PyMOL CGO cylinders between C-alpha atoms (Angstrom):
from pymol import cmd
from pymol.cgo import CYLINDER

trace = [
    CYLINDER, 10.77, 2.94, -35.79, 13.43, 4.26, -38.15, 0.3, 1, 1, 1, 1, 1, 1,
    CYLINDER, 13.43, 4.26, -38.15, 12.54, 6.91, -40.72, 0.3, 1, 1, 1, 1, 1, 1,
    CYLINDER, 12.54, 6.91, -40.72, 13.67, 6.47, -44.30, 0.3, 1, 1, 1, 1, 1, 1,
    CYLINDER, 13.67, 6.47, -44.30, 14.32, 9.78, -46.09, 0.3, 1, 1, 1, 1, 1, 1,
    CYLINDER, 14.32, 9.78, -46.09, 15.64, 10.88, -49.47, 0.3, 1, 1, 1, 1, 1, 1,
    CYLINDER, 15.64, 10.88, -49.47, 19.22, 12.16, -49.44, 0.3, 1, 1, 1, 1, 1, 1,
    CYLINDER, 19.22, 12.16, -49.44, 18.97, 15.92, -50.15, 0.3, 1, 1, 1, 1, 1, 1,
    CYLINDER, 18.97, 15.92, -50.15, 21.82, 15.72, -52.67, 0.3, 1, 1, 1, 1, 1, 1,
    CYLINDER, 21.82, 15.72, -52.67, 21.37, 12.53, -54.69, 0.3, 1, 1, 1, 1, 1, 1,
    CYLINDER, 21.37, 12.53, -54.69, 17.87, 11.41, -53.71, 0.3, 1, 1, 1, 1, 1, 1,
    CYLINDER, 17.87, 11.41, -53.71, 18.92, 7.93, -52.61, 0.3, 1, 1, 1, 1, 1, 1,
    CYLINDER, 18.92, 7.93, -52.61, 16.82, 6.44, -49.79, 0.3, 1, 1, 1, 1, 1, 1,
    CYLINDER, 16.82, 6.44, -49.79, 18.72, 6.58, -46.50, 0.3, 1, 1, 1, 1, 1, 1,
    CYLINDER, 18.72, 6.58, -46.50, 18.04, 5.84, -42.86, 0.3, 1, 1, 1, 1, 1, 1,
    CYLINDER, 18.04, 5.84, -42.86, 17.50, 8.88, -40.64, 0.3, 1, 1, 1, 1, 1, 1,
    CYLINDER, 17.50, 8.88, -40.64, 18.75, 7.54, -37.32, 0.3, 1, 1, 1, 1, 1, 1,
    CYLINDER, 18.75, 7.54, -37.32, 21.81, 7.79, -35.05, 0.3, 1, 1, 1, 1, 1, 1,
    CYLINDER, 21.81, 7.79, -35.05, 23.16, 4.71, -36.88, 0.3, 1, 1, 1, 1, 1, 1,
    CYLINDER, 23.16, 4.71, -36.88, 23.65, 6.88, -40.01, 0.3, 1, 1, 1, 1, 1, 1,
    CYLINDER, 23.65, 6.88, -40.01, 26.54, 9.20, -39.10, 0.3, 1, 1, 1, 1, 1, 1,
    CYLINDER, 26.54, 9.20, -39.10, 25.96, 11.29, -42.27, 0.3, 1, 1, 1, 1, 1, 1,
    CYLINDER, 25.96, 11.29, -42.27, 22.23, 11.91, -41.73, 0.3, 1, 1, 1, 1, 1, 1,
    CYLINDER, 22.23, 11.91, -41.73, 20.31, 13.40, -43.45, 0.3, 1, 1, 1, 1, 1, 1,
    CYLINDER, 20.31, 13.40, -43.45, 22.77, 12.53, -46.23, 0.3, 1, 1, 1, 1, 1, 1,
    CYLINDER, 22.77, 12.53, -46.23, 23.48, 9.02, -47.48, 0.3, 1, 1, 1, 1, 1, 1,
    CYLINDER, 23.48, 9.02, -47.48, 27.27, 9.36, -47.46, 0.3, 1, 1, 1, 1, 1, 1,
    CYLINDER, 27.27, 9.36, -47.46, 30.22, 11.58, -46.64, 0.3, 1, 1, 1, 1, 1, 1,
    CYLINDER, 30.22, 11.58, -46.64, 30.43, 12.45, -50.35, 0.3, 1, 1, 1, 1, 1, 1,
    CYLINDER, 30.43, 12.45, -50.35, 26.90, 13.91, -50.40, 0.3, 1, 1, 1, 1, 1, 1,
    CYLINDER, 26.90, 13.91, -50.40, 27.54, 15.75, -47.14, 0.3, 1, 1, 1, 1, 1, 1,
    CYLINDER, 27.54, 15.75, -47.14, 30.66, 17.38, -48.61, 0.3, 1, 1, 1, 1, 1, 1,
    CYLINDER, 30.66, 17.38, -48.61, 28.89, 18.26, -51.86, 0.3, 1, 1, 1, 1, 1, 1,
    CYLINDER, 28.89, 18.26, -51.86, 26.22, 20.07, -49.84, 0.3, 1, 1, 1, 1, 1, 1,
    CYLINDER, 26.22, 20.07, -49.84, 28.85, 21.85, -47.73, 0.3, 1, 1, 1, 1, 1, 1,
    CYLINDER, 28.85, 21.85, -47.73, 30.60, 22.96, -50.92, 0.3, 1, 1, 1, 1, 1, 1,
    CYLINDER, 30.60, 22.96, -50.92, 27.33, 24.38, -52.26, 0.3, 1, 1, 1, 1, 1, 1,
    CYLINDER, 27.33, 24.38, -52.26, 26.94, 26.54, -49.13, 0.3, 1, 1, 1, 1, 1, 1,
    CYLINDER, 26.94, 26.54, -49.13, 30.61, 27.60, -49.20, 0.3, 1, 1, 1, 1, 1, 1,
    CYLINDER, 30.61, 27.60, -49.20, 30.45, 28.68, -52.85, 0.3, 1, 1, 1, 1, 1, 1,
    CYLINDER, 30.45, 28.68, -52.85, 27.13, 30.53, -52.47, 0.3, 1, 1, 1, 1, 1, 1,
    CYLINDER, 27.13, 30.53, -52.47, 25.28, 27.85, -54.39, 0.3, 1, 1, 1, 1, 1, 1,
    CYLINDER, 25.28, 27.85, -54.39, 22.51, 28.20, -51.82, 0.3, 1, 1, 1, 1, 1, 1,
    CYLINDER, 22.51, 28.20, -51.82, 21.35, 31.67, -50.90, 0.3, 1, 1, 1, 1, 1, 1,
    CYLINDER, 21.35, 31.67, -50.90, 19.00, 32.70, -48.13, 0.3, 1, 1, 1, 1, 1, 1,
    CYLINDER, 19.00, 32.70, -48.13, 16.75, 35.45, -49.52, 0.3, 1, 1, 1, 1, 1, 1,
    CYLINDER, 16.75, 35.45, -49.52, 17.05, 38.89, -48.03, 0.3, 1, 1, 1, 1, 1, 1,
    CYLINDER, 17.05, 38.89, -48.03, 18.24, 42.40, -48.65, 0.3, 1, 1, 1, 1, 1, 1,
    CYLINDER, 18.24, 42.40, -48.65, 21.81, 42.84, -49.83, 0.3, 1, 1, 1, 1, 1, 1,
    CYLINDER, 21.81, 42.84, -49.83, 24.14, 44.24, -47.17, 0.3, 1, 1, 1, 1, 1, 1,
    CYLINDER, 24.14, 44.24, -47.17, 24.91, 47.96, -47.27, 0.3, 1, 1, 1, 1, 1, 1,
    CYLINDER, 24.91, 47.96, -47.27, 28.51, 48.40, -48.50, 0.3, 1, 1, 1, 1, 1, 1,
    CYLINDER, 28.51, 48.40, -48.50, 28.75, 51.62, -46.45, 0.3, 1, 1, 1, 1, 1, 1,
    CYLINDER, 28.75, 51.62, -46.45, 27.92, 49.73, -43.24, 0.3, 1, 1, 1, 1, 1, 1,
    CYLINDER, 27.92, 49.73, -43.24, 29.76, 46.39, -43.33, 0.3, 1, 1, 1, 1, 1, 1,
    CYLINDER, 29.76, 46.39, -43.33, 28.89, 45.64, -39.69, 0.3, 1, 1, 1, 1, 1, 1,
    CYLINDER, 28.89, 45.64, -39.69, 25.18, 45.93, -40.46, 0.3, 1, 1, 1, 1, 1, 1,
    CYLINDER, 25.18, 45.93, -40.46, 24.52, 48.03, -37.39, 0.3, 1, 1, 1, 1, 1, 1,
    CYLINDER, 24.52, 48.03, -37.39, 21.04, 49.46, -37.03, 0.3, 1, 1, 1, 1, 1, 1,
    CYLINDER, 21.04, 49.46, -37.03, 20.56, 53.24, -36.92, 0.3, 1, 1, 1, 1, 1, 1,
    CYLINDER, 20.56, 53.24, -36.92, 20.58, 54.78, -33.44, 0.3, 1, 1, 1, 1, 1, 1,
    CYLINDER, 20.58, 54.78, -33.44, 17.28, 54.97, -31.59, 0.3, 1, 1, 1, 1, 1, 1,
    CYLINDER, 17.28, 54.97, -31.59, 15.64, 58.38, -31.43, 0.3, 1, 1, 1, 1, 1, 1,
    CYLINDER, 15.64, 58.38, -31.43, 16.03, 60.22, -28.12, 0.3, 1, 1, 1, 1, 1, 1,
    CYLINDER, 16.03, 60.22, -28.12, 13.20, 59.71, -25.63, 0.3, 1, 1, 1, 1, 1, 1,
    CYLINDER, 13.20, 59.71, -25.63, 10.51, 62.35, -25.57, 0.3, 1, 1, 1, 1, 1, 1,
    CYLINDER, 10.51, 62.35, -25.57, 10.01, 64.38, -22.43, 0.3, 1, 1, 1, 1, 1, 1,
    CYLINDER, 10.01, 64.38, -22.43, 6.67, 64.46, -20.75, 0.3, 1, 1, 1, 1, 1, 1,
    CYLINDER, 6.67, 64.46, -20.75, 6.38, 67.49, -18.47, 0.3, 1, 1, 1, 1, 1, 1,
]
cmd.load_cgo(trace, "trace")
């Protein structure tokens, strides 16, 4: 059984199967529009803004282990 889904860009009904090389999109055009949205920050994953002082985003060092005598 083949699933029919809405194209995430234009909403047109499209087949979600290996026969549709653009799945989940209906066409190459919609696929490229979606890629352009990601590339231009049109979509944003929520989270904290990166620290400009630490561009690598490295975590702080772990505290030294405590001694148990």
